[in-house]
N, C-alpha and C positions, 0 to 999 in steps of 0.2 A: 423510860425503861431501858436498861442496858441490853445491847444486842450481843449475843455470844459470838466468839471468834469464828465458829463454824458457819453461823448465819452470814457474817460479813464475807467470808470466803465464797459462799454460795452466790451471794449477791454480785460480787465482783466477776465471778465466772459467767453469770447470766448476762451482765452488762457487756463483757468482752465478746461474748457470742453474738449479742445483738449488733455491736459495732462491726464485727467481722463480716456479718451478712447484710448489713445495711448500706445505704447509699454513701454514707460517710467514709466507708472503707472498701470501695469497690475493688474486687479482685480482677486483675488483668486477665482477659480471656486467653486461653491457650491458642496456639497457632491453629490447631485442629478446629476449635470453636470458630475462629475468625473466618475460615474458608469453607465451613460446612454450610451447604445449602440443602435443607431437608427436602425430602420427596414432596413434590407439589409446589414448592417455592421456586422463585426465579432468581437468577443472578441480577445484580444491580447494574452491571456494566457489560458492554460488548468490547472485546479486543479483536481488532482486525490485523492479522499478521501476514506478511508476505511469505510465499512459499519458495522463494529462490528459484532454482532451476527446475522445480516442478511446474512452474508457470502459473500457479494458482494462488488464491487468497484463502486463508483459513480463519474461521470465526470461533472464538473461545468465549465462554462465560467467565466473568470475573466477579467474585473471588474464587469460584470453585475450580477454575482451570479446565472445565469440561469442554471438549471439542464439540461444537454445535453444528458446524457446517463446513463443507469445502465448496468454495465458489470457483468453478472453472473459468479461466480467463484466456490464457495463452496456449493451453495444451488441451487436446481432446480428453473427454471424461466419459468413460463408458457407462457409468451408473445412470446418468441422465440422457446420454446420447449427445452431449455437447460436442460440437465439431463433426457430427454425423448428419444432423438435419441441415437443410439448405441455408437457413438464415445464419446459423453460427459458422458453417463452413465458409460462407461469404465473408463474415467478419474476420475469420482467421487467415483468409487470403492465401491459402496454400502452405502456410507455416504450421508445423505440428509441435512446436515447442517454443518456450520463451523463458526468460530469466527475470522473474518478477521481484522488484526490489523495494520500492518505497511507497506504501499506501498513503493516501491523503484524503481525508474526509472534507467535503465541501463546507465552506464557511459563509456566514453572513455576519457582518460587523465583527470579524475576528473570532467568531464562535462557531464551533461545529454545528451545522444545521440539520444533519441527518438525511440529506437528500441523496447524495451520491458519494461513492468512493472511487477515487482515481488511482491508477497504479501504472508504473512504467515497465516496459520490456526492454532491458538493456541491449541485447545483441541485435535487435531488429528495429531499434529506434521508434518504438510505438508507445502510445498511451491508450489505456482502456478506461472506460467509465462503467461502473456498476451501479445499478439502481438499488438503493437501500430500502426500498419498499418490497420489491420482488426478490432481492438478493440475486439478481441475474445480471450478467454482463450485457449491456445494451449497445456499446460502441467500442470498436478498436480502430484507431487511426491507421492509415497506411504508414510505412516508414517516413519519418519527417525528413524532408529534403536537407541534405548537407550535414545531418547529424550522424555521427559515427559512435555508437556505444552510448545510448541514453541512460547514463547511470543515475542521474539525479534530476528531480524536478520539484517545483513548489507550486502551491496555490496562493494567489493573492488573497487578501483578507475578505473580499466579497466575491471570490471565485470568478473574477473578471478574466483572469488569465491563468494558464499553466505555463510556467517558464521552465523549459527543458534544456539540459546542457549535455554536451558531448564529453564522454570520458576519453575517447581516442581521437586525436586530431587526424585529419586526412586532407588530401587535396580536394579543392572545391571546383566544380560540383562533384558529388560522389560518383565514382566510376571513372574519374580522370586518372590517368597514369602519371606518376612522377617517381623517379628513383628514390628509394627509401633514404639514401644518404643525402638527399636534398631537403630533409625534414624541416630544418630551421627556416628555409626560404620558401618552400612551396606547400607546406601543410598549415592548416588552420583549425582552431576550435570554433564552436558555434553555441550560442544560446538562442533557442527558438521560443517565440512567444505565441502560444496557442490560445486564441480567443475562445471563450466559453459562452454559449448562449445562455442567458439567465433563466429561461423557461424550460428549454429542452435539454440543456447540458451539452449540446453538440459542440464539438471542438473543430476549429478551423485555423489554419496557419495565418497569422497576421504579419509578423516580421521576424527577422533574425539579426543577431549581433555577432559580428566576427570577432574572435579573440586570437591572441597569439597561440601557437601550438603547445599550450600547457594542458595538463589533464585536469578537467573540472570534476570535483569529487562530490561534495554534499552541499545542500542549499537550504536557505531559510528565508521566509518572507519578512520584510519589515512590517511593523504594525504600530498602532498608536503614534508615538513621536516619529517613527521612521517609516510610516506607511507611504507607499509609492516607490520604495526601494526594495531590492532583493540582494541577497548575499550568497556567494558561492566560494567554497574553499577550492584551492588548486594546489597541485604539486607539479614537479618537473619543470621548474623555471630554468633548469639546466638545459632544457630542450634535448634531452637524451632520447634515443630511439632504439638502443640496444643495451643489453645487460642492465635493465632498468633498476634492479635491486640496488646496484651500486651507483649507476649513472644518474638516477633521479633523486639521490639522497646526499648530494654534496653541499648544497647551500644551507646556510644557517637559517635563512628565512625564505618562505615562499609567499603566496598572496592569498588574502581574502579579496575576491573580486566584488566590488560594490556596484550595483547596476541600478540606474534611475530608469525603471521600466516605463514610467509615465512620460518622461522626456523622450524615450526611444519611440513610444507609440506616437507621440506628436511629430517626431522627425519622420516617421514612416508616412503619416498623413501629409506632410509637406513635401514628400517625394525625395527625401534625402537618403536614397538607397540605390543599389544596383541589383538588377535581377540576375540571380545565380541559381541554376538548377531549379527554376520555377519559384524561387523564394525572393522576397524583398530583403536584401542583406545590407545592413548598416555597418559601415566601417567607422569605428569610434575615433580612429586617428583623423578622419575627415569631418567628424561630427562631434565636437567637444561637448562634454557634460553628460555623456551617456554612461561611461564606466570609469571607475578609479580603482587603483590597486592599493590595498592596505597590507604592508609587510607583516608577516606573521610567522613565528617559529613553528616547528620545522616539519615540513610535510603535513600540514593540518588536514584533518579528516572532517570531523563534524563542525558545523557552524550553526549556532542557535541564537535567537533573538529573545531577550527577556520579555515577559508579558506586557510591560509598559512600552516596549520598543526602544528603550534608551540605550541599551548595550548590545553589542554583538560579541558573542562568546565563541571562540575558536579553540578546538582541542587538537593539540599537535601530537601526531603519532610518535615522533622521534624527539620529543622534549617532555620533561616531567611536569609541564605547566599547561594551564589553560590561560589563554590570552583574552583579556577583556578590552574591547574597543568601545569608546564612547561615541554614540551617533552625533551628539551635539558637537563634540570636539572635531569629529570628521567634517561636519558641515562648516564649522569655523575655519578649519584648515583649508577647505576647498575655496571658501570665500577669500581667504588671505593668500591663496596659492602657495600654501606652505608645503611645498613638494620637495622630494629628493629627486628632482628631475623627472624624466618620463622613461618608459620602457616600451619600445615598439609603438610609439605614438600615444601611449596612455599615461596620464599623470600617476606618479607613485607618491602617495601621501606620506609625510614624515611620520615614522613609527612612534616617536615619543610625543607627537602631537595628538594621536588618537588613543594610544594605549593608556589605560588607567590602572591596570593590574595584571600581574603575571602570577596566577594562583598556583602554589606548589602542591598539586593534587596527588602526584604519584606517577608510576610508570605506565605508559601506553594509553593516555587519555584519548577517547574516541568520540563521545557524544554526551551532550548535556540536556537535561530537562529541568523544568522549574515547577515549584508548587505555588500555593496562594499565600505563603507566609514569608516570602522573601528569601527562600533557600533554593540552591541549585544542586543538582545531582549529576555526577559525571562517571561514566564507566571507565575502568582502567583495565585494558586488555592484558597487559603484562602482569600486573599485580593481581589479576582475577578478583577485582573488588569494585564496589561502588562507593564513591566518596561524596559526602554532603558538605557543602560550603555556603557561606552567607554572602548575599549580594550587599554591596556597600562597604562592609568591613573587609570582604575578600578573604575571610578566615576559614580554614578547614575545621569542621566541627565533629565529624564522625566518619568512620569508614567501616564497611561491612564486607566480609569476604563472600564472593559468590563462586559458583562452580560451573564451568571454568571458562576463562577468557571471554568476558562479555563484549559484545559489539555495541549495539544500540540499546536504548532503554526507552520506555514509555511511561509517562505519568498520566493519570486521568486528565484529559483536556490539555495535555502538556504543551501543545503547539499553539494554544489559543491565548487570547488576552486575559482569560480568567480560568486558569487551571484549577483543578481540585486536588488538594493535598491529602489524598487518602492512600493510594497504592502506587507503587512503582513496579514495573515489570522489566526485569533484566533479561535480554535475549542473548543467550550464551552460545558460543560457537562450538565448543567441545564438551562432550559429556563425560567420558571416561567411565566412572563406576556408579552412576546415579540410578540406573535402571537395570532391570533384568536384561541379560544379553540377548540380542537378536541377530547375531552374526557380526561380521567385521564392520558393517556400516551402522554405527551407533546412532540412536535418536538424538536430535538436538534437544536443548533444554531451555525452558523459561522458568524464572524464579520470581515469585511474587513477594514483595517487600512492603511491610507496613511503615509508612513515613509520617504517621500522625504524632509521634513522640519525639523527644530530643534525640533518642537513639533509634536507628533503623532496626527493624526486626524481620528476619526471614520467616515467611509463613508457609510457603508451598513450593515444591518442585513439580513441574509437569512437562511431559515430552511434547515437542512441537513437530509438525509435519514439514518436510522440506527444510530449507534453511531460512529462518525469518531474519531478513536483513533489517527490517524495521517494522513497527506497528503503531497503531493509534488506538486509544481507548476512549469510548464515549459512553455517557450515561444511557442506560437502556430506555428511559422514558423519552429520549429525543428521537427514537426511531418508531415508526408505525408500520410494522411488517404486514404485508398483504396476506390475507388468509386464503383467497382464491381469486381467479380471474373472472370478471363479470362477462359471462357468455353473451348476454344481450347486447353489450357494447363492443363486442369483438368485431374487428374488420380484417382479421388475419387472412392471407391468401388461402382460399379453399375451405374456409370455415363453414361448418354446417351447424344449425341451431337445433335440429331435431333429426330423428331417424328418417322422417319423410324426405329430407333433403339429401340423404346419403345416396350414393350410387356410383356407377362406372360409366365413363364416356370414352369414346375412341376417336382419334383424329389421325388417320393413317397408321403409322407404327407407334404413335404416342397414345398411351392409355393413362387416363386420370381417374384416380380412385378417391372419392370423398367418403371418408369412413368415420363412423361414430364409435367411440369406446365408452361403454357404460356398464355398470354392474348387471350381469356378468357375461357380456357378449360383445362382439363386434358386429357392425352392419356396414357393408356386406361382409360375410364371413366365408364365402366361396367365390373365388376370383379365377377366371381363366384368361390367359393371354397367349400370344404367339412368341416363339423364339425370335429374339432380336428386337422385341418391343422395348421401348423406354417407358417404365411405369412410375408415375408420380403418385405418391400416397400423401394425402392431406388427412391427418388423423386429429379429430376433435374429441376431447374429453368433455362430454356434455354434463357431467356431474356438476352440481352446485352445492355440494356438501364439502366441508373442509377436510383436507388431508386424505382425499380419495384420488390418488394418482393412479393412472394406468400406464402400462408399458405396451409397446408394439415391437415385437422381435420376430424377425423372419429367419428361420433356420438356414444354415449353410451360407449366410451372407454376413456383411458387416452392418446390417441395419438393426439397431436396437435403440429406441428412444423412450424417454419417460415424458408423459404429458400430464400436466397439472390440471386440476379442476378448472374448466372454462378455457383451457389453452388449446391452440391448434399448432401442430408442427408438421413440416413438410419434409419428406425424404424422397429421393429419386433413385431408382434401381434399374439396371439394364438386365433384361431377361436373356442372358447369353446361353444358358444351358437348359435343355428340356427336363421335365420332371415335375414332381409334386413337392412343394415347399410348405411345411406347416408354419403357421404364425400363431403367436400366443401373447397373453399379457404377462410381461416380465416383472411387474411390480405388484406385490400381493395386495389384493383389493377387497376380497369378500370370501365368504364361506365356499362359494362356487368359483373361486379364482382358477382352479385347475380346468374348469369347463370353459373358460374364456379363451377360445382358440378358433382357428379357422385354417383354410387351405388355399394356397395359390398354385394353380396348375399351369405349367408352361408347355404348350403344344409344340412338338418338333416341327421344323421347317419341312414343307412338302417337297 
């Protein structure tokens, strides 16, 4: 039977509609759809971004860009009382600020394992370790001997070491005076190897390597083919110490410093070091095989190692290229002693022997990350863009503008042996017009980019706290966040497990208060001391329900702490002035939160 033209047309329209909504013709999601996490759902990834001179670490959900947490590290934090209680005050060792730069998640077999996050404090040459179960800072080292300006560090692929390097060269040991104009003769750089306990994560100094007085910038660990090595960019081979903008930008090439950290550890075991400032310092000029210089154009900033460990990629601030060194070629050159002589006792490997590509990426390349499909992504600070290029062919494939002046970027798992090619996060230095005005100090900006297709696609802008020098992104299912502290297992100083254990004791002019905080009261809630007493408060939150934190705030003082369920915190206060001081729960906890209060009376001296 013949079918009318009208019926044919209707059939075609129905078929077209079916194809348009079916799997055979999937519509690309909008950017809004890609980043939307509906109420009650969770993000798929955590992003840990440094907070720069805020001294802290900030945690964001990806892809939503939602700020989830601020982890206090190097600066006091009034919301939780970090830096006010005795334990965190001791960790901070008298410093009240830090400049947090490069977070690094602990690794096992070259993969993020979700146990700890390490981060450096540049001006005070310290490293901190954050527990990624409690999201609390557990350890801050003292200033590392001989290191001046700890700008960069890396973790080895099984978190055996953190290798930390000095940005500023200085006379050794630190505290030694030398005239500044003797810089080239009496100043040195340092790479310090902090050994990490595999169970506790505790850091201790193993050895240091002395370098010429160059500025060590960014670092990356060897992995796979290059495991056992570490790589640091450097600038100022001119050995300039004044007017650095000009003085340190003269040479066409500076160096990537290749460090055989396993050979250095063996040299330290064999006693091939000199004690300087309390550290075992290895002089590579006297201990061959520890470090080599790879010439690299010009004032390189970022250095990154491909997931298979075969290539070392250096981004040159003052050259429109990314330089790719072959690790195999480097090892062959070292075996053959294919050197362009030495510089200050360290071999300089011939550039053409290691370099396999100079990728013309654009202006101001700073940092590179990799995906799981053989592509690399490099930020271009001057061009305000991210460029995509291919490993092996070394061809530029795509470029996406970002706003404005990106520094570092992070790909999911981007520093591991198995990155995930889903998202790229560009951490931009300047904001300009992207958000509502908040005064002359504009918020910094992160931009989330979809890298699943041939072309990169901008998905999201979100403001970031502080200045994120760098960040790392990990799949959420690799972390197991603690829900509360197990009070029964607590051995914290002054802990009490029930109200029956609470109380006040006196020893001369020292008063110890063991206090319980529980909905909706303190015990004891009336305390009397004498003027001049030193009062130690051990406050235990005996709740064992999730998310019921209590505060302890003492009016007209600097005491205010937050105590999580099952946690005990200790604060010390000198009762200098007589009077009556109310205290209260400063963290909303229940319908009778307002009633959770008490009084501390200070009797005047007789």
